[in-house]
N, C-alpha and C positions, 0 to 999 in steps of 0.2 A: 504493500500500500504506500501511497505517496505521503509525505509529511512536509515539514518546512523546507526541505531540500528542493521541492518543486519550484521554488521561487529563485533558484540560483541563476537562471538565465532570463529572469524577468527584468524589464526596465522599470524605473519608478512609475512611469506613465502607465505601463501595462498593469502593474500591481495595483495602482490607484483605481482602476476600473472595478466598480463594485458589482457583486452578484446579487441575485434576488434575495438571498437570506440576509444580506446587509440591510436592505430596505424593509424587509418584514420584521427583522429581529433587532439588529444592532442599532439602527437609527432611532427607533422609538425608545430604546433603553438609554440612549444618550441624554434624554431629558433629565434623568437622575444622575448619571455618571459625570457629565461635563460640569455641572455646578460644583460637585465635590472637587474636581480637578482645579477649577478656577479659584477656589478658596486658598490654594497653596501659594504662599508668598514668602520670599526670602529664604528658601530652602535649597539644600543640595540633594538632587534627585537622581536615582539610577532608574532609567526607563528600560525595562526588560522586554524584548520582543517588540520594539517600536515600529518596525516596518518602515513606511515612508515618513512617519512622525506626525500623523494627524493630531494626536493628543499632545505630543511634545510641543508643537507650535503654540499651544495655549499656555504653556509654562515658561517659555523662553524669556519673556519680557521681565519677569519678576523672580526668576530662580536660575540656579546653575544646574544644567542637565547633562548627564553622561548616559550613553546608550549601550545596550548589549543586544546583538541580533545575529542570527545565523547568516543573514544576508545583509551585511552593513552597506553594501552598494545601493540599497533601496532608499536610504536616508540621505537627502541632499542638504540637510540643515547644518548650520555652522557649529556642530558639536562633535565631541569625540565619541565614536561608536566602536566598541570592541566586538570582534568576531568571536562568537561563542554562544553557548546556550545557557538556559536558566539553572542548570545543575552544576555550573562551575563558576559562579559569580566571584567568589573570594579569590580564586586563582587568576581571574581576568583583571580585577581591579586592584589586586595586591593589598596593601595596608589601608587603602582609602576607605573611609566610612561615610555613610549618607544619612540624611534625615529621613528620607522616604525612598522605599523601593516601590516603583509603580509598574504595573503590568496590566495592559488592557487587551482582552481578547487573544491571549496567548496560551493560557493554561489548558485549553482544549487540545493542544498538541502533546500534553504530558499525561502519561499513564500514572497510576497511583504512586508507584515507586519514584518516578521522576518528579511528581508534584510534591511529595514529601521532601525530596532533596531540594527542590526550589524553595520551599518554606524554610528549611534549615539554612540554606545558603543566604537567603534574604536576611534572616536573623543575624548571621555572621557578619554581613557587611553594613548593618545598621548601627548608628550611634546609640548610646544608651537613651532610651525614651523615643527612639525612632519608630516609624511605623511602615507597615506593608499595606499597600492598596492594590488589590488585584480583582479581576473578574473571573468568575467560575461558572461554567455551564452546568445546569442541574439536569439530572436524568428524569425529568418529568415534563409533561406538556410539550411545548414547542422545542424544548431541549432534545426530546426523543426524535422529533421530526428532523431537527438540525443534524443530529448524529446519523440518522438513517440516510439522509441526503448526502452527507459528507462521505460516509463509508461506502454505501452501496450504489450511489449514482455517480459520484465524482472519484471514488477510490482513494479518499484521503483518510488517514488514520487519525480520528478525533476521539476525544474522551470527555466524560462528564463525571461529576462527583457530587454526592449528596451534601447538604449543609452539615449534617451530623458528622460525616466523615471529614469534611474540611476542618471543622472545629477541633476534632480529635487530633488531626495531623498538625494543626497550628500549635496546639498545646505541647505535643511531642517536640516541636521545634523550639519551644521556649516562649511563645507568645501567651500572655495572660489576659489582656483586654482584647476581646474580639467582638466586633460589631458586623452584623450581616444585613445588608440593605438589598431588598428585592428589587430587581430591575424589570420593569414591565415591558412587555413586548406587544406584538400584534394582538388586537382584541383584549388588551389589558391582562393577558396571561403572563405570569412570571416564568421565564425560562432560564434566567441567569441571576447571579447575585454579585454585588460589589462587597468584597471582604476588606475590612479595615481592622488591622491587628497591631497591637503594641506588645 
């Protein structure tokens, strides 16, 4: 099955072309997600899986942003983007610590083992009191439709995780304060959530 590696030969323009699931699911969810991102001011942020940097652009005026992506050529913004994945953050950024690890619409590329590693790596690169902000696809409602279309129509290896499982993994990684915000989608049905953890 395909994964993030399918973007290796994409141009930023080709990557930016959105599919139907973006319009049905992600765009409506942005009504809750983007205000959370816009509240971030004066922080050092590690944006993991930033792609072309749609959300990163919203942060650049008031924050310092560093990126991590398997396909760094997709981001044309004036920031440092390390080539690598979410399971190796500490080795990519070295001793640098961040106020926020942000990751939007990336965790669906991670199976449970990799998701746990991402949470642990996020905790490792955060300053004391720093927080993780990430989106997670849920295995209910439109989340199931999204997974079905990704896996069986497009041949892309995608994953979902229940809220209960996410909370358990975050606690294992060392996060104690966990807030889950449901992101509404088409017809008002929640298919994903925004996780904010300290």
